[in-house]
N, C-alpha and C positions, 0 to 999 in steps of 0.2 A: 507222293514223290518225296524222296529223302534228300536232305541237304544239311550241311552244317550252317543252317540258315540264321539262327538267333545270334550266335557270336559275331557273325559277319555283319548283320544288320546293325547291331549295337556298336560294333567296331567303327562303322561309318559315322555314327552319331558322335562317339567319343573322339574320333580323330579330327573331324571337320566341324564339329559343333552344330548348332541349330541354323537352319536356313530360313530366313524370313518367309512367312506365309505368302507375302505378295510376290515373291520370286519363284517359289516352287511349292507344289502340293506335297505335304508330308503324310506318310502312311501311319495309320493307327494299327497297333499290334496288340494282340492278346496272347500272352504266354500261358499255356494251359497244361494241366495234368489232371489226373482223376482226383476230384475234390475242388476244382475251381481254377480261376485264372487271375493273372495280374495284367493290367492293361496300361499301355504306354504309347506316347507320341515322342519318340526319342530324337527326332530330327532327321530321320532317314526319309528321303523323298521317294515318290513313286518311280522315278527314273532310276534311282539306286536299286530298287527291288528288281526292276527289269534286268539290270546289268548283273546282279547277283544270281538271279534264277536263270538267266539266259533265255527268257521267254517273255512275250508281251503280257502286260496286265490285262485282266478281263475287262470288258466294257463296264463302266460304272465303278471302277476300283476306287475312285476318289471318295465315294460314299460308302465304302465297304471296310471291313476290318480284316486284316491278315492274321489268321490263327496259326500259331506254331504249337504243335503237339508231338513230342518225341521226335523232333527234327523233321517232321512232316508238316507241310503247310497247306492251307486252304483259305479261299476268300469267302467271307460270309457277309450277308446283308443284315444280319441280326444286330441288335444293340449289344454293347458290352455286357449289360446285365443278363441278357438272354443267352449269350455265349457262356458266361460264367455258370449260369444255371444248368446249361446242357452238359457241362462237365461235372455236375454234382455240387457246385458251389452254392452260396446263399442267394445268388441273383443280385450281386452287388459288386461292381468292378469299376471303381473310380479311376479316371484317366490321370496317369502320372506323366508330367512333362519332363521326363528324364528316362534314361536307360536303367533297367533294373540292376541291382547288385548281382554279380555272378561269382560264386565261390571258386577259388582256385583249385585245380587238380593237384593232388599230391598226398602226402602223408598227414592224416588227421588224427589227433588224440582227444579222446572223450574222457572227461573226469566228472564225477558226481560230487556234489557238496553235501554237507550235513543235513539230514532230514529234520525238519521242524515238526515235531509230533506234540507240541504243546496243546493242540486242540484235539488230542486223541488220547485221553487217559487210559482207555482200554488197552491199546497197544503198549503204552508205557509200562502198565502194570504186568502184562503178560509176557513182554519181551519178544513178541512175534515180529518177524520181518515185515516191512511195509510192502504191500503188493505194488507191482508196476515199477519197481526200482530200475534205474538206469545203470547198466554195467559199464565200467570204464574199459576202454580198449584203444589200441592204436592200429590203424589200418589205412591202406591206400584207397582213395576215392577218386573216380573219374566222374565229374558232375554232368558232362555232356552239354555244357553251355548254359545251364540255368539251375536254380536252386530247387531241389526236390527233397523234402524231408525224409521220404522213404529211402533215399540212398544213404542218409546219415544213420537212420534207424533200421538198418538192413536186417538185423536179427528178428525184427517183428514184421517184416515185409509180408503183405497178404493178410495180416491180422489186425491192422489199424486202419480206421476209416479217417482219412485226412480231408479237411476243408480249409480253404484259404480264409484267413481271418483279417485280411487287409495288409497292405504294404508288403513286408518281407516276413510275415508271421503266418504260421500254419498251426492248426489245432488237430490233434489226433485222438480219436476215441479208441482206447485199448479195450475197454469194457464199460458198459453203462446199463446196469440192471436196476436203476432207480425207477420207482413207480409212485404215483400219487397215493396217499393214504387218507385224504380228507383234511389233514392238518399240516401237510408237508409232503415229504417224500421218504420212502424207505428203500433199502437196498444199497448196492455198492457201485462205485464207478472209479475208473482210472483214466485220467485225461492228460495227454501230453501237449505242451506248447513249445514250439520251436521258432526261433527268431534269428534270421541272418543279420548280424550286426555289421559285418564288413566282409570283404572277400576272403579273410583269413580267420574269422571268429564267428561262432554261433552260440547263442545261449538258449536256455529253455528250462522247463520245470515239469515234474511229474506230480500230479495232484491226485491223491487217493481220498475218496469220501465214502462214508458208511453211516447208515442209520438203522437202528434195530426197529423192526416193525412194531408199531404201537399196540397191536392186537395179538402179540405173540402169546401162545398158550403155555409154552414151556416156562416153568417158575423161574429158572435161572435167567432166561431171556427177559421175563417180565420185570425183573429187578433193574434191567438196563433199558426200560422203555424210554423212547425218545432221546436216547443217547446219540449225540452227533459226533462223528469222528472225522477229522480232516488232517491230512499230512501233506507237506509240500517238500519235494526234493529238487533242489536246483541242479543244473548241470551246464557244463561249458565244453565246447569242442573248438579246438584251435589247429590250424595248419602248422605242422612242425617240421615239414621237410618236403 
């Protein structure tokens, strides 16, 4: 069933504040997307939910979690950790006694900072571009009532595996071809981190790592054995209209 559920639920919490547990039973909510969930007890009561949905809560709702996924809802008897894992998260969803930050719909501008390549002499010498760079752009974003990093990084939608890293932070794997080689790892990876700071600001970074295989047969590669390369490119997105 589709509802503009999440914004309404949290609007109740923000407008009326917390209701003491002795007076009313508050609902536990898991805000989920592919990659995990964030879990909250924002002060919305079970009776509030019935009024918002226009339907009675299921039997035992006081001991269940209301799961919101793409504006669809369902009641689950699983633990928050189990719910998080079912959406591809790490199986860790600490309860936050507050409503989540919700980014504002509107015009957002993305800007990338200077790349720190001090730990990557190979790229510095070759002058090659750093993989996984974030492109600056300005565009309209409708968030749909909660923070989803895939909406911010829409150019890579379907190519990044996102997992919830706790709070308002998400980790996105663009590519990860690192493999153990007995003394460490070899291969390359590009990892994005995105953090919602406020309803109008998001920060993050793109980290590129590369290690030359220690057993490389090519003479040129052998000269670079065990060379570790790491670059960090920060970026910021702000609502500008």
